[in-house]
C-alpha positions, -999 to +999 in steps of 0.1 A: +117-202+125+104-168+137+067-165+145+063-138+117+072-165+092+044-188+101+008-194+093-008-215+120-029-244+110-047-271+131-051-307+122-077-326+141-065-358+125-044-372+153-050-340+173-017-323+163-012-286+156+014-276+131+025-244+113+032-239+076+057-215+062+041-184+047+049-170+013+054-132+010+031-116-015+050-114-048+076-140-040+099-154-014+128-132-021+108-101-014+107-111+023+143-099+027+150-066+046+182-062+025+188-055-011+174-081-036+188-076-071+192-098-101+225-114-111+243-109-144+235-072-146+248-041-129+235-034-094+209-008-089+222+026-079+224+035-042+196+054-025+191+066+011+156+052+011+151+026+038+127+007+015+122+006-022+108-013-053+117-011-089+092-029-112+081-033-148+044-021-147+036-040-179+047-075-169+045-069-131+081-081-127+099-067-097+134-059-109+150-050-076+138-043-041+150-035-006+127-043+024+098-044-001+072-054+026+085-032+054+056-013+069+060+024+072+039+055+075+030+064+039+023+101+043+006+116+012+015+086-010-016+071+005-036+095-016-030+071-045-053+046-028-078+074-021-080+083-057-080+047-070-108+039-046-130+069-052-126+077-089-150+049-099-174+058-072-179+095-078-193+113-108-164+136-118-189+163-130-208+163-098-208+197-081-203+201-043-197+227-016-171+214+009-179+214+046-160+237+070-144+205+085-129+197+051-117+232+046-100+232+080-078+201+075-042+206+087-012+202+065-010+207+028-041+222+013-054+237-019-074+264-002-110+250-004-137+273+010-174+266+017-183+296-004-172+280-036-188+252-057-163+226-070-166+197-094-154+163-082-127+164-109-114+197-094-110+179-060-091+149-077-068+174-093-062+191-060-057+157-043-031+143-068-014+175-080-012+197-049-017+170-023-046+188-008-057+173+026-088+195+024-096+179-010-091+145+005-116+151+033-141+167+008-139+137-014-144+114+016-175+133+027-188+133-009-185+095-008-207+092+022-185+101+051-151+093+066-160+059+081-174+046+048-145+059+028-120+043+051-138+010+048-139+014+010-102+022+009-092-008+030-114-031+010-097-018-022-063-025-006-073-061+001-086-065-034-053-054-047-035-078-023-018-047-008-019-064+026+007-042+042-016-012+038-039+000+065-056+033+058-068+054+087-071+088+069-079+097+033-050+122+032-021+101+046-018+124+077+000+103+103-024+082+125-016+053+148-019+020+130-017+034+095+009+018+072+019+008+037+050-006+020+071+001-011+056-031-026+020-020-019+027+015-033+040-001-065+008-023-066-015+007-061+003+028-087+002+000-113-036-004-108-040+034-110-022+035-143-049+013-158-075+040-151-075+069-176-088+094-151-062+085-126-035+089-152-048+122-163-048+137-128-013+125-119+002+137-152-013+172-152+014+197-146-007+229-142-044+235-139-069+262-132-087+258-099-120+275-089-119+305-065-147+326-049-168+349-071-163+329-103-126+334-104-098+308-105-061+304-097-035+280-109-023+249-090+008+229-100+019+193-096+043+187-067+060+159-086+092+176-098+101+147-121+072+157-144+095+186-155+128+168-151+125+132-163+120+121-199+088+100-201+076+107-166+039+099-162+037+111-126+021+096-095+026+110-060+051+121-034+045+126+004+062+138+035+056+142+072+081+146+100+073+110+113+071+093+079+099+113+063+099+114+025+080+088+004+074+086-033+059+064-060+064+073-096+060+059-131+077+067-164+071+054-200+098+049-226+096+028-258+063+014-248+074+002-215+066+016-180+088+015-150+075+020-115+097+031-086+085+034-050+105+046-020+098+050+017+115+066+046+140+089+028+155+118+046+146+141+016+161+152-017+153+120-034+144+132-070+178+124-085+180+090-068+145+080-081+156+091-116+187+069-114+166+039-102+142+045-132+172+047-156+185+014-141+150-002-145+148+007-181+183-006-188+178-041-172+141-046-181+139-078-202+176-086-196+175-099-160+156-125-141+129-108-119+133-110-081+095-110-075+062-101-090+035-074-086+004-096-082-028-090-100-059-078-081-083-105-068-113-113-089-145-100-073-158-123-047-126-144-044-112-147-009-076-137-004-050-165-007-032-177+024-002-155+020+017-133+045+021-097+035+053-091+055+076-120+049+104-135+071+132-111+072+168-118+067+189-116+098+202-081+106+221-067+135+205-041+157+226-014+141+213-024+107+177-028+117+156-001+100+129+017+121+099-004+111+065+009+119+049-011+148+073-040+145+066-052+180+028-049+174+031-068+142+051-096+158+026-097+187-003-099+163+013-128+144+022-147+175-012-141+189-028-156+158-005-186+160-013-192+197-049-185+190-051-211+162-035-237+184-058-229+213-089-232+190-076-264+175-069-278+210-104-267+222-121-284+192-101-316+198-109-315+235-146-311+227-146-340+203-129-362+230-154-350+257-184-358+234-170-392+225-164-399+262-199-388+272-215-410+245-196-440+258-206-433+294-242-430+284-241-463+265-224-479+295-251-467+319-278-480+295-265-515+298-273-517+336 
């Protein structure tokens, strides 16, 4: 069994070390790198995405998936975690002037300037509609700074059990060690849909945005499916040259909401996502789920002993997708396994040494 499929445990009874199989978050089947789909219904439509999840947001049932826990660069889809983390922490009517640092952020921007005063809700619109990296940094600074915001975002990811997600930036701009997965993006989106402010920001098509001298200009939502797909609620798309295209979206029809998340797509994914959503609506309630979007952890409850990235099905080198930091992940898992064995062995040795010392002391006391 590969090291990535193990959780190391140490038993001092008898002095043996052993390893237990880990369960992928959401179910064993979601550990596969290949397509996982229910039987008895038509297969999901094809997509060029390396990784994807189709789920029923209401029940949390995962209807189909491919490499659900594969870790990839999330690009601007990470802004869903930024919004979900900061919306409850910041008064939406609070007024701020952004720093020059925030205004100078590279990549997509909404045109913030230190000369203009903005409400926090303006910044959230800019974040989720226009994917403003300047708005992401301004919100992080309003929350108490970049370091605090990253700590808050990673804590929120753990609360959601989005264990594949490591946030290094509030904007999703590529940074070493940053990652997410299609499973985690679906988890985050589902949690966001339960927040009315989050839902309002992602579903707004066009809004007025403050400009210098009391003026304003219009910003529009980058999610093209808001105009194309019947019942589309929104969520977020992203792209960088390293991450390629990523997207997580939700649509509601007949009182039911389907979530689709994709990662590492070469681009032009809108029609494919629409087809996956159509498929999700058509099989919802008719097919056995292949997994489950887990609920957030209650406050103060430690995370269960689960492995975020599950044992993968065997694939040939030609089929192997370009996972983010695969070697590092394997090295980390193997290090944990070896470390647990070493610690257990050290504890056992210490107990034996203590017992031996006590016996020697008693033996000396007899003479």
